TIVO-2410 file (N, C-alpha, C; in nm, 3 decimals):
# residues 141
REC num residu      c1      c2      c3 atome chaine
REC   1      M  -0.023  10.236   6.966     N      A
REC   1      M  -0.042  10.098   6.927    CA      A
REC   1      M   0.086  10.021   6.953     C      A
REC   2      R   0.072   9.896   6.982     N      A
REC   2      R   0.188   9.810   7.007    CA      A
REC   2      R   0.245   9.758   6.877     C      A
REC   3      I   0.362   9.697   6.886     N      A
REC   3      I   0.436   9.655   6.767    CA      A
REC   3      I   0.359   9.552   6.684     C      A
REC   4      G   0.289   9.461   6.748     N      A
REC   4      G   0.211   9.362   6.674    CA      A
REC   4      G   0.098   9.426   6.596     C      A
REC   5      E   0.034   9.526   6.656     N      A
REC   5      E  -0.074   9.598   6.588    CA      A
REC   5      E  -0.019   9.674   6.467     C      A
REC   6      L   0.097   9.736   6.485     N      A
REC   6      L   0.160   9.809   6.375    CA      A
REC   6      L   0.198   9.712   6.263     C      A
REC   7      A   0.247   9.597   6.299     N      A
REC   7      A   0.282   9.496   6.199    CA      A
REC   7      A   0.159   9.454   6.119     C      A
REC   8      R   0.049   9.428   6.188     N      A
REC   8      R  -0.074   9.388   6.119    CA      A
REC   8      R  -0.127   9.501   6.031     C      A
REC   9      A  -0.119   9.624   6.077     N      A
REC   9      A  -0.171   9.738   6.002    CA      A
REC   9      A  -0.090   9.769   5.876     C      A
REC  10      T   0.037   9.728   5.875     N      A
REC  10      T   0.126   9.766   5.764    CA      A
REC  10      T   0.172   9.648   5.678     C      A
REC  11      G   0.153   9.527   5.727     N      A
REC  11      G   0.203   9.411   5.655    CA      A
REC  11      G   0.350   9.384   5.679     C      A
REC  12      A   0.412   9.462   5.766     N      A
REC  12      A   0.553   9.442   5.800    CA      A
REC  12      A   0.562   9.336   5.910     C      A
REC  13      T   0.677   9.274   5.919     N      A
REC  13      T   0.698   9.181   6.030    CA      A
REC  13      T   0.743   9.260   6.152     C      A
REC  14      V   0.726   9.201   6.267     N      A
REC  14      V   0.774   9.263   6.391    CA      A
REC  14      V   0.925   9.284   6.383     C      A
REC  15      R   0.993   9.186   6.326     N      A
REC  15      R   1.139   9.195   6.311    CA      A
REC  15      R   1.177   9.315   6.223     C      A
REC  16      A   1.104   9.335   6.113     N      A
REC  16      A   1.131   9.448   6.024    CA      A
REC  16      A   1.108   9.580   6.098     C      A
REC  17      L   1.003   9.587   6.176     N      A
REC  17      L   0.974   9.710   6.250    CA      A
REC  17      L   1.086   9.741   6.350     C      A
REC  18      R   1.135   9.639   6.417     N      A
REC  18      R   1.248   9.660   6.509    CA      A
REC  18      R   1.371   9.708   6.431     C      A
REC  19      H   1.391   9.652   6.312     N      A
REC  19      H   1.503   9.692   6.228    CA      A
REC  19      H   1.488   9.838   6.183     C      A
REC  20      Y   1.367   9.878   6.142     N      A
REC  20      Y   1.343  10.017   6.103    CA      A
REC  20      Y   1.369  10.111   6.221     C      A
REC  21      E   1.329  10.068   6.339     N      A
REC  21      E   1.351  10.151   6.457    CA      A
REC  21      E   1.500  10.162   6.488     C      A
REC  22      Q   1.571  10.052   6.480     N      A
REC  22      Q   1.715  10.053   6.504    CA      A
REC  22      Q   1.786  10.142   6.403     C      A
REC  23      A   1.734  10.146   6.280     N      A
REC  23      A   1.793  10.230   6.175    CA      A
REC  23      A   1.753  10.376   6.190     C      A
REC  24      G   1.667  10.407   6.286     N      A
REC  24      G   1.627  10.545   6.309    CA      A
REC  24      G   1.516  10.595   6.218     C      A
REC  25      L   1.446  10.503   6.153     N      A
REC  25      L   1.341  10.544   6.059    CA      A
REC  25      L   1.205  10.559   6.125     C      A
REC  26      I   1.182  10.486   6.233     N      A
REC  26      I   1.059  10.501   6.310    CA      A
REC  26      I   1.098  10.509   6.457     C      A
REC  27      G   1.008  10.561   6.535     N      A
REC  27      G   1.035  10.573   6.678    CA      A
REC  27      G   0.917  10.522   6.759     C      A
REC  28      S   0.944  10.492   6.883     N      A
REC  28      S   0.839  10.447   6.974    CA      A
REC  28      S   0.871  10.499   7.113     C      A
REC  29      E   0.770  10.496   7.193     N      A
REC  29      E   0.787  10.526   7.336    CA      A
REC  29      E   0.782  10.393   7.409     C      A
REC  30      R   0.854  10.385   7.519     N      A
REC  30      R   0.850  10.261   7.598    CA      A
REC  30      R   0.750  10.278   7.712     C      A
REC  31      E   0.664  10.182   7.725     N      A
REC  31      E   0.571  10.180   7.836    CA      A
REC  31      E   0.646  10.131   7.960     C      A
REC  32      P   0.591  10.152   8.079     N      A
REC  32      P   0.659  10.104   8.200    CA      A
REC  32      P   0.692   9.955   8.198     C      A
REC  33      N   0.612   9.877   8.127     N      A
REC  33      N   0.638   9.733   8.121    CA      A
REC  33      N   0.739   9.697   8.011     C      A
REC  34      G   0.792   9.799   7.941     N      A
REC  34      G   0.894   9.777   7.839    CA      A
REC  34      G   0.841   9.761   7.698     C      A
REC  35      Y   0.709   9.751   7.683     N      A
REC  35      Y   0.652   9.737   7.549    CA      A
REC  35      Y   0.671   9.865   7.469     C      A
REC  36      R   0.690   9.848   7.339     N      A
REC  36      R   0.698   9.963   7.250    CA      A
REC  36      R   0.557  10.014   7.221     C      A
REC  37      E   0.543  10.144   7.221     N      A
REC  37      E   0.414  10.206   7.188    CA      A
REC  37      E   0.439  10.301   7.072     C      A
REC  38      Y   0.367  10.279   6.962     N      A
REC  38      Y   0.384  10.360   6.841    CA      A
REC  38      Y   0.264  10.451   6.823     C      A
REC  39      R   0.290  10.567   6.764     N      A
REC  39      R   0.182  10.660   6.730    CA      A
REC  39      R   0.111  10.607   6.606     C      A
REC  40      E  -0.012  10.651   6.586     N      A
REC  40      E  -0.089  10.613   6.467    CA      A
REC  40      E  -0.018  10.655   6.339     C      A
REC  41      S   0.056  10.764   6.342     N      A
REC  41      S   0.126  10.814   6.223    CA      A
REC  41      S   0.234  10.717   6.175     C      A
REC  42      A   0.273  10.624   6.261     N      A
REC  42      A   0.376  10.527   6.221    CA      A
REC  42      A   0.326  10.436   6.109     C      A
REC  43      V   0.196  10.418   6.097     N      A
REC  43      V   0.140  10.332   5.992    CA      A
REC  43      V   0.178  10.388   5.855     C      A
REC  44      V   0.157  10.517   5.834     N      A
REC  44      V   0.191  10.579   5.705    CA      A
REC  44      V   0.340  10.571   5.681     C      A
REC  45      R   0.418  10.600   5.783     N      A
REC  45      R   0.564  10.599   5.768    CA      A
REC  45      R   0.614  10.459   5.730     C      A
REC  46      V   0.566  10.356   5.798     N      A
REC  46      V   0.609  10.220   5.769    CA      A
REC  46      V   0.566  10.178   5.629     C      A
REC  47      R   0.445  10.214   5.589     N      A
REC  47      R   0.401  10.182   5.453    CA      A
REC  47      R   0.491  10.249   5.350     C      A
REC  48      N   0.531  10.372   5.376     N      A
REC  48      N   0.621  10.442   5.284    CA      A
REC  48      N   0.758  10.375   5.280     C      A
REC  49      I   0.808  10.337   5.395     N      A
REC  49      I   0.938  10.269   5.401    CA      A
REC  49      I   0.931  10.140   5.319     C      A
REC  50      R   0.825  10.063   5.340     N      A
REC  50      R   0.810   9.937   5.267    CA      A
REC  50      R   0.800   9.960   5.116     C      A
REC  51      A   0.730  10.066   5.075     N      A
REC  51      A   0.717  10.096   4.932    CA      A
REC  51      A   0.853  10.134   4.872     C      A
REC  52      L   0.931  10.211   4.946     N      A
REC  52      L   1.063  10.252   4.896    CA      A
REC  52      L   1.160  10.135   4.892     C      A
REC  53      V   1.153  10.049   4.991     N      A
REC  53      V   1.237   9.929   4.991    CA      A
REC  53      V   1.197   9.839   4.873     C      A
REC  54      A   1.067   9.825   4.850     N      A
REC  54      A   1.019   9.743   4.738    CA      A
REC  54      A   1.065   9.802   4.604     C      A
REC  55      A   1.083   9.934   4.600     N      A
REC  55      A   1.131  10.001   4.478    CA      A
REC  55      A   1.280   9.983   4.458     C      A
REC  56      G   1.350   9.929   4.560     N      A
REC  56      G   1.492   9.901   4.546    CA      A
REC  56      G   1.584   9.983   4.632     C      A
REC  57      L   1.529  10.073   4.714     N      A
REC  57      L   1.615  10.153   4.801    CA      A
REC  57      L   1.648  10.076   4.928     C      A
REC  58      T   1.761  10.108   4.987     N      A
REC  58      T   1.800  10.048   5.114    CA      A
REC  58      T   1.755  10.140   5.227     C      A
REC  59      L   1.762  10.092   5.349     N      A
REC  59      L   1.727  10.177   5.462    CA      A
REC  59      L   1.821  10.296   5.472     C      A
REC  60      A   1.948  10.275   5.437     N      A
REC  60      A   2.043  10.386   5.437    CA      A
REC  60      A   2.005  10.490   5.332     C      A
REC  61      D   1.953  10.444   5.218     N      A
REC  61      D   1.907  10.537   5.114    CA      A
REC  61      D   1.787  10.617   5.164     C      A
REC  62      I   1.702  10.552   5.243     N      A
REC  62      I   1.577  10.614   5.289    CA      A
REC  62      I   1.601  10.714   5.402     C      A
REC  63      R   1.704  10.692   5.481     N      A
REC  63      R   1.729  10.777   5.598    CA      A
REC  63      R   1.727  10.927   5.567     C      A
REC  64      P   1.790  10.973   5.457     N      A
REC  64      P   1.786  11.118   5.430    CA      A
REC  64      P   1.646  11.169   5.394     C      A
REC  65      L   1.552  11.081   5.375     N      A
REC  65      L   1.417  11.120   5.335    CA      A
REC  65      L   1.319  11.124   5.452     C      A
REC  66      L   1.369  11.119   5.574     N      A
REC  66      L   1.282  11.113   5.692    CA      A
REC  66      L   1.171  11.217   5.690     C      A
REC  67      G   1.203  11.337   5.647     N      A
REC  67      G   1.103  11.443   5.645    CA      A
REC  67      G   0.989  11.419   5.548     C      A
REC  68      C   1.008  11.329   5.456     N      A
REC  68      C   0.906  11.300   5.354    CA      A
REC  68      C   0.822  11.177   5.387     C      A
REC  69      L   0.860  11.100   5.485     N      A
REC  69      L   0.799  10.970   5.508    CA      A
REC  69      L   0.661  10.973   5.572     C      A
REC  70      D   0.618  11.089   5.619     N      A
REC  70      D   0.489  11.096   5.687    CA      A
REC  70      D   0.374  11.136   5.595     C      A
REC  71      G   0.406  11.160   5.467     N      A
REC  71      G   0.302  11.190   5.369    CA      A
REC  71      G   0.296  11.080   5.266     C      A
REC  72      D   0.228  11.105   5.155     N      A
REC  72      D   0.217  11.005   5.049    CA      A
REC  72      D   0.336  11.023   4.955     C      A
REC  73      V   0.445  10.951   4.981     N      A
REC  73      V   0.569  10.971   4.905    CA      A
REC  73      V   0.559  10.928   4.760     C      A
REC  74      L   0.464  10.843   4.728     N      A
REC  74      L   0.453  10.794   4.591    CA      A
REC  74      L   0.352  10.874   4.508     C      A
REC  75      A   0.282  10.968   4.569     N      A
REC  75      A   0.175  11.040   4.499    CA      A
REC  75      A   0.227  11.144   4.401     C      A
REC  76      G   0.328  11.220   4.441     N      A
REC  76      G   0.375  11.329   4.357    CA      A
REC  76      G   0.503  11.296   4.284     C      A
REC  77      R   0.550  11.394   4.209     N      A
REC  77      R   0.677  11.379   4.138    CA      A
REC  77      R   0.788  11.378   4.242     C      A
REC  78      P   0.884  11.286   4.231     N      A
REC  78      P   0.994  11.281   4.328    CA      A
REC  78      P   1.080  11.406   4.321     C      A
REC  79      S   1.134  11.445   4.434     N      A
REC  79      S   1.224  11.560   4.439    CA      A
REC  79      S   1.357  11.523   4.374     C      A
REC  80      E   1.437  11.624   4.347     N      A
REC  80      E   1.571  11.598   4.290    CA      A
REC  80      E   1.654  11.513   4.385     C      A
REC  81      R   1.637  11.534   4.514     N      A
REC  81      R   1.711  11.456   4.614    CA      A
REC  81      R   1.675  11.308   4.604     C      A
REC  82      V   1.547  11.279   4.593     N      A
REC  82      V   1.501  11.140   4.581    CA      A
REC  82      V   1.551  11.080   4.449     C      A
REC  83      L   1.544  11.157   4.343     N      A
REC  83      L   1.593  11.108   4.213    CA      A
REC  83      L   1.742  11.079   4.218     C      A
REC  84      A   1.818  11.164   4.286     N      A
REC  84      A   1.963  11.141   4.297    CA      A
REC  84      A   1.993  11.013   4.374     C      A
REC  85      I   1.919  10.991   4.482     N      A
REC  85      I   1.936  10.868   4.561    CA      A
REC  85      I   1.901  10.746   4.476     C      A
REC  86      A   1.791  10.755   4.401     N      A
REC  86      A   1.749  10.643   4.316    CA      A
REC  86      A   1.853  10.617   4.206     C      A
REC  87      R   1.909  10.723   4.149     N      A
REC  87      R   2.013  10.705   4.046    CA      A
REC  87      R   2.136  10.636   4.105     C      A
REC  88      E   2.176  10.676   4.225     N      A
REC  88      E   2.291  10.614   4.291    CA      A
REC  88      E   2.265  10.465   4.317     C      A
REC  89      R   2.145  10.434   4.365     N      A
REC  89      R   2.111  10.293   4.392    CA      A
REC  89      R   2.109  10.214   4.262     C      A
REC  90      L   2.054  10.273   4.155     N      A
REC  90      L   2.051  10.205   4.026    CA      A
REC  90      L   2.193  10.176   3.976     C      A
REC  91      A   2.284  10.270   3.996     N      A
REC  91      A   2.423  10.249   3.954    CA      A
REC  91      A   2.485  10.132   4.030     C      A
REC  92      V   2.455  10.120   4.159     N      A
REC  92      V   2.506  10.008   4.238    CA      A
REC  92      V   2.450   9.876   4.185     C      A
REC  93      V   2.321   9.874   4.159     N      A
REC  93      V   2.257   9.752   4.109    CA      A
REC  93      V   2.315   9.714   3.973     C      A
REC  94      E   2.335   9.813   3.886     N      A
REC  94      E   2.391   9.783   3.754    CA      A
REC  94      E   2.534   9.730   3.764     C      A
REC  95      R   2.613   9.782   3.858     N      A
REC  95      R   2.749   9.730   3.878    CA      A
REC  95      R   2.744   9.585   3.925     C      A
REC  96      R   2.652   9.555   4.014     N      A
REC  96      R   2.638   9.417   4.063    CA      A
REC  96      R   2.595   9.323   3.951     C      A
REC  97      I   2.502   9.368   3.868     N      A
REC  97      I   2.458   9.286   3.755    CA      A
REC  97      I   2.576   9.262   3.661     C      A
REC  98      A   2.654   9.366   3.632     N      A
REC  98      A   2.770   9.351   3.544    CA      A
REC  98      A   2.870   9.252   3.603     C      A
REC  99      D   2.894   9.261   3.734     N      A
REC  99      D   2.986   9.167   3.800    CA      A
REC  99      D   2.934   9.024   3.790     C      A
REC 100      Q   2.805   9.004   3.814     N      A
REC 100      Q   2.747   8.870   3.807    CA      A
REC 100      Q   2.748   8.817   3.664     C      A
REC 101      T   2.724   8.904   3.567     N      A
REC 101      T   2.728   8.863   3.426    CA      A
REC 101      T   2.869   8.820   3.390     C      A
REC 102      E   2.967   8.894   3.437     N      A
REC 102      E   3.108   8.860   3.412    CA      A
REC 102      E   3.142   8.723   3.473     C      A
REC 103      T   3.095   8.700   3.593     N      A
REC 103      T   3.119   8.571   3.660    CA      A
REC 103      T   3.053   8.458   3.581     C      A
REC 104      R   2.928   8.479   3.539     N      A
REC 104      R   2.860   8.378   3.459    CA      A
REC 104      R   2.937   8.348   3.331     C      A
REC 105      D   2.982   8.453   3.264     N      A
REC 105      D   3.055   8.434   3.138    CA      A
REC 105      D   3.184   8.356   3.159     C      A
REC 106      R   3.253   8.381   3.270     N      A
REC 106      R   3.375   8.304   3.299    CA      A
REC 106      R   3.343   8.157   3.323     C      A
REC 107      L   3.234   8.130   3.395     N      A
REC 107      L   3.193   7.991   3.420    CA      A
REC 107      L   3.154   7.922   3.290     C      A
REC 108      V   3.080   7.990   3.205     N      A
REC 108      V   3.040   7.932   3.077    CA      A
REC 108      V   3.165   7.901   2.994     C      A
REC 109      A   3.261   7.995   2.992     N      A
REC 109      A   3.384   7.973   2.916    CA      A
REC 109      A   3.463   7.855   2.973     C      A
REC 110      A   3.469   7.845   3.105     N      A
REC 110      A   3.542   7.734   3.166    CA      A
REC 110      A   3.475   7.601   3.133     C      A
REC 111      L   3.343   7.597   3.137     N      A
REC 111      L   3.272   7.475   3.102    CA      A
REC 111      L   3.289   7.441   2.954     C      A
REC 112      A   3.286   7.542   2.870     N      A
REC 112      A   3.306   7.518   2.726    CA      A
REC 112      A   3.446   7.462   2.701     C      A
REC 113      A   3.544   7.517   2.772     N      A
REC 113      A   3.681   7.468   2.758    CA      A
REC 113      A   3.693   7.323   2.805     C      A
REC 114      A   3.608   7.283   2.897     N      A
REC 114      A   3.609   7.146   2.948    CA      A
REC 114      A   3.520   7.055   2.865     C      A
REC 115      G   3.465   7.110   2.755     N      A
REC 115      G   3.380   7.030   2.667    CA      A
REC 115      G   3.235   7.028   2.707     C      A
REC 116      E   3.195   7.110   2.799     N      A
REC 116      E   3.056   7.117   2.844    CA      A
REC 116      E   2.981   7.220   2.760     C      A
REC 117      A   2.856   7.197   2.735     N      A
REC 117      A   2.772   7.297   2.669    CA      A
REC 117      A   2.718   7.390   2.778     C      A
REC 118      A   2.691   7.513   2.742     N      A
REC 118      A   2.637   7.609   2.838    CA      A
REC 118      A   2.508   7.557   2.901     C      A
REC 119      A   2.430   7.480   2.826     N      A
REC 119      A   2.306   7.424   2.879    CA      A
REC 119      A   2.333   7.322   2.987     C      A
REC 120      G   2.454   7.268   2.990     N      A
REC 120      G   2.489   7.169   3.090    CA      A
REC 120      G   2.523   7.228   3.225     C      A
REC 121      V   2.518   7.359   3.237     N      A
REC 121      V   2.554   7.425   3.363    CA      A
REC 121      V   2.464   7.379   3.475     C      A
REC 122      A   2.333   7.369   3.451     N      A
REC 122      A   2.241   7.328   3.557    CA      A
REC 122      A   2.270   7.186   3.600     C      A
REC 123      A   2.294   7.098   3.505     N      A
REC 123      A   2.324   6.959   3.539    CA      A
REC 123      A   2.453   6.950   3.618     C      A
REC 124      A   2.554   7.030   3.580     N      A
REC 124      A   2.680   7.029   3.653    CA      A
REC 124      A   2.659   7.077   3.796     C      A
REC 125      G   2.570   7.174   3.814     N      A
REC 125      G   2.541   7.223   3.948    CA      A
REC 125      G   2.478   7.117   4.035     C      A
REC 126      V   2.389   7.038   3.977     N      A
REC 126      V   2.324   6.930   4.052    CA      A
REC 126      V   2.427   6.826   4.091     C      A
REC 127      A   2.515   6.787   3.996     N      A
REC 127      A   2.616   6.686   4.026    CA      A
REC 127      A   2.710   6.735   4.136     C      A
REC 128      A   2.747   6.862   4.130     N      A
REC 128      A   2.836   6.917   4.232    CA      A
REC 128      A   2.769   6.917   4.368     C      A
REC 129      A   2.639   6.943   4.370     N      A
REC 129      A   2.568   6.946   4.497    CA      A
REC 129      A   2.557   6.807   4.557     C      A
REC 130      E   2.554   6.705   4.471     N      A
REC 130      E   2.541   6.568   4.519    CA      A
REC 130      E   2.675   6.509   4.562     C      A
REC 131      G   2.782   6.579   4.535     N      A
REC 131      G   2.914   6.529   4.570    CA      A
REC 131      G   2.998   6.516   4.444     C      A
REC 132      C   3.124   6.519   4.461     N      A
REC 132      C   3.217   6.516   4.348    CA      A
REC 132      C   3.219   6.377   4.287     C      A
REC 133      P   3.197   6.366   4.155     N      A
REC 133      P   3.207   6.234   4.093    CA      A
REC 133      P   3.351   6.187   4.093     C      A
REC 134      A   3.371   6.057   4.100     N      A
REC 134      A   3.507   6.001   4.104    CA      A
REC 134      A   3.587   6.039   3.982     C      A
REC 135      E   3.524   6.039   3.866     N      A
REC 135      E   3.594   6.069   3.743    CA      A
REC 135      E   3.621   6.219   3.733     C      A
REC 136      G   3.743   6.258   3.728     N      A
REC 136      G   3.782   6.397   3.707    CA      A
REC 136      G   3.779   6.482   3.834     C      A
REC 137      C   3.757   6.423   3.947     N      A
REC 137      C   3.751   6.501   4.071    CA      A
REC 137      C   3.893   6.521   4.125     C      A
REC 138      P   3.933   6.646   4.146     N      A
REC 138      P   4.068   6.670   4.197    CA      A
REC 138      P   4.095   6.598   4.329     C      A
REC 139      A   3.992   6.579   4.409     N      A
REC 139      A   4.010   6.513   4.538    CA      A
REC 139      A   4.037   6.364   4.521     C      A
REC 140      E   3.997   6.309   4.405     N      A
REC 140      E   4.011   6.166   4.380    CA      A
REC 140      E   4.141   6.134   4.307     C      A
REC 141      R   4.212   6.234   4.263     N      A
REC 141      R   4.335   6.210   4.186    CA      A
REC 141      R   4.450   6.178   4.275     C      A
***
């Protein structure tokens, strides 16, 4: 099947399929005219990749699981290897959340120090997007 057919069969975009192929997660044969030709088994593999990405894994996380991608990866209990990868990804996500929470807290503290209420953060964002007001703008001083 060609790339457009695979995209329709899996709900993936053509761009995503090319990305999966570049990442080494799926393969194709090239026809003499240069078109990619995929095996029917690619449908299951792409659906599994999409399910794992939707669960929060990256393509790099999925790469070590190549041997598992041709079956129903969500049907059974995950292997210890899959669980370890998921734990590592969760740790990364939790670190990012902690970093973003810290950034938010610093912004709230800065606004509070400037006499702003935390609820005023959205309004301040809109004003900043519209341009710096003359009053209190460092560029205007």
